[in-house]
C-alpha positions as CSV (number, residue, x, y, z in Angstrom):
1,M,-65.2,145.2,-37.0
2,K,-66.1,145.6,-40.8
3,N,-64.4,148.8,-41.1
4,R,-61.2,147.7,-39.6
5,K,-61.0,145.0,-42.3
6,S,-61.9,147.7,-45.0
7,G,-59.3,150.1,-43.6
8,A,-56.5,147.5,-44.1
9,V,-57.2,146.5,-47.2
10,S,-57.0,150.3,-48.1
11,L,-53.8,150.8,-46.5
12,F,-52.5,147.8,-48.3
13,L,-53.7,148.9,-51.7
14,G,-52.3,152.5,-50.9
15,L,-48.7,150.8,-50.0
16,L,-48.6,148.7,-52.7
17,L,-49.5,151.8,-54.9
18,I,-46.5,153.5,-53.1
19,V,-44.3,150.4,-53.8
20,I,-45.1,150.4,-57.7
21,F,-44.8,154.1,-57.4
22,G,-40.9,153.8,-56.2
23,I,-40.4,151.0,-58.3
24,G,-41.2,152.7,-61.3
25,L,-39.7,156.3,-60.7
26,A,-36.6,154.2,-59.9
27,V,-36.6,152.2,-63.8
28,E,-37.9,155.5,-65.3
29,K,-34.9,157.3,-64.1
30,N,-32.4,154.3,-64.5
31,P,-33.5,151.7,-66.9
32,T,-31.3,149.1,-65.7
33,A,-32.1,149.8,-61.9
34,M,-33.9,146.2,-62.2
35,M,-31.1,144.4,-63.6
36,R,-28.5,142.2,-62.5
37,P,-25.1,142.2,-63.7
38,K,-24.2,139.5,-66.0
39,M,-27.9,138.2,-65.8
40,Y,-31.1,138.9,-67.7
41,D,-34.0,138.4,-66.0
42,L,-37.3,138.6,-67.9
43,T,-39.8,138.8,-65.5
44,L,-37.9,141.9,-63.6
45,V,-37.6,143.4,-66.8
46,Q,-41.3,143.1,-67.8
47,F,-42.0,143.8,-64.0
48,G,-39.9,147.1,-64.2
49,D,-41.7,148.3,-67.6
50,F,-44.9,147.8,-65.9
51,C,-44.0,149.9,-63.3
52,S,-42.1,152.6,-64.9
53,S,-45.9,152.8,-67.5
54,I,-48.4,153.5,-64.5
55,W,-45.8,155.1,-61.9
56,L,-47.2,159.0,-61.8
57,P,-51.1,157.6,-61.6
58,A,-50.1,155.0,-59.0
59,G,-48.4,157.7,-56.9
60,V,-51.3,159.7,-57.8
61,I,-53.6,157.5,-55.9
62,G,-51.5,155.6,-54.1
63,I,-49.6,158.4,-51.6
64,P,-53.3,160.2,-50.7
65,L,-55.1,156.5,-50.5
66,F,-52.4,155.6,-47.6
67,L,-52.3,158.5,-45.9
68,F,-55.9,158.9,-45.8
69,S,-56.5,155.4,-44.7
70,L,-53.8,155.6,-42.2
71,I,-55.0,158.6,-40.2
72,K,-58.7,157.5,-40.6
73,S,-57.4,154.1,-39.0
74,L,-55.6,155.9,-36.3
75,I,-58.6,158.2,-35.5
76,Q,-60.8,155.1,-35.4
77,E,-58.1,153.2,-32.9
78,R,-58.5,156.1,-30.7
79,R,-61.7,156.5,-30.4
80,S,-62.0,152.9,-29.4
81,N,-59.8,153.0,-26.5
82,K,-61.4,156.1,-25.6
83,D,-64.7,154.3,-25.4
84,Q,-63.2,151.5,-23.3
């Protein structure tokens, strides 16, 4: 049971880093991607700036972490189903 919880945490962290990667890449390519027309939201601007500052390390870490955790989780699930 402990391995499943740690696997879920790593899946969540990998997915979170992939989302930061996607948002950061979008803001890096188009700085107005997070802005709404005729409205200025400081929180969105700061979040976009944060994501654009760390998008490359987030992608480098997040994508392999997510894929490794997903594969590991599927293998463990297959083994537990095979044992039952």
